[in-house]
C-alpha positions in Angstrom: -38.2 58.5 82.4 -40.6 57.2 85.1 -37.9 55.0 86.6 -35.5 57.9 87.0 -38.2 60.0 88.5 -39.3 57.4 91.0 -35.7 56.8 92.0 -35.2 60.5 92.7 -38.4 60.8 94.7 -37.7 57.6 96.7 -34.4 59.0 97.8 -35.7 62.5 98.4 -38.7 61.4 100.5 -37.2 58.3 102.0 -39.8 55.9 100.5 -39.3 52.6 98.9 -39.1 53.0 95.1 -41.4 50.1 94.6 -44.2 51.8 96.5 -44.2 54.8 94.1 -46.7 54.5 91.2 -48.1 56.9 88.7 -51.1 57.4 91.0 -48.9 58.3 94.0 -49.8 61.8 95.2 -46.7 63.9 95.8 -48.0 65.9 98.8 -50.4 63.5 100.4 -48.6 60.1 99.8 -45.0 61.2 99.9 -45.4 63.9 102.5 -44.0 66.7 100.4 -44.6 70.3 101.4 -44.6 73.4 99.2 -40.8 73.9 99.6 -40.2 70.2 98.7 -42.2 70.7 95.5 -40.3 73.8 94.5 -37.0 72.1 95.2 -38.1 69.0 93.2 -39.2 71.1 90.3 -36.0 73.2 90.3 -34.0 69.9 90.3 -36.0 68.6 87.4 -35.5 71.8 85.5 -31.7 71.7 86.0 -31.4 68.0 85.3 -33.4 68.1 82.1 -32.6 71.7 81.0 -36.3 72.6 80.8 -38.7 75.2 82.2 -41.8 74.1 84.0 -44.4 76.9 83.8 -46.0 77.9 87.2 -49.5 77.1 86.0 -48.4 73.6 84.8 -46.5 72.9 88.1 -49.6 73.7 90.1 -51.6 71.1 88.2 -49.0 68.3 88.9 -50.5 66.4 91.8 -49.3 62.8 91.1 -46.0 61.2 90.1 -47.7 60.3 86.8 -48.5 64.0 86.1 -44.8 64.9 86.5 -43.6 61.9 84.4 -46.1 62.8 81.6 -44.9 66.3 81.5 -41.3 65.2 81.3 -41.9 62.7 78.6 -43.7 65.3 76.5 -41.1 68.1 77.1 -37.7 66.4 77.4 -35.9 65.8 74.1 
């Protein structure tokens, strides 16, 4: 799950995949803005056929936060 997520983020934000860790902050380190975040979350929802609640999405600050959510909620 983490590998797939880092590959998607690396492509989306034009960053080397190897530089993305669980501690990588999505906005600060990858340069994402609020529209990037919404687009990323919508892509994840479509790809994994899940719903990410707004209050949960607001708490996701790092790549690890997103990966943890996916691992717990994707069957």
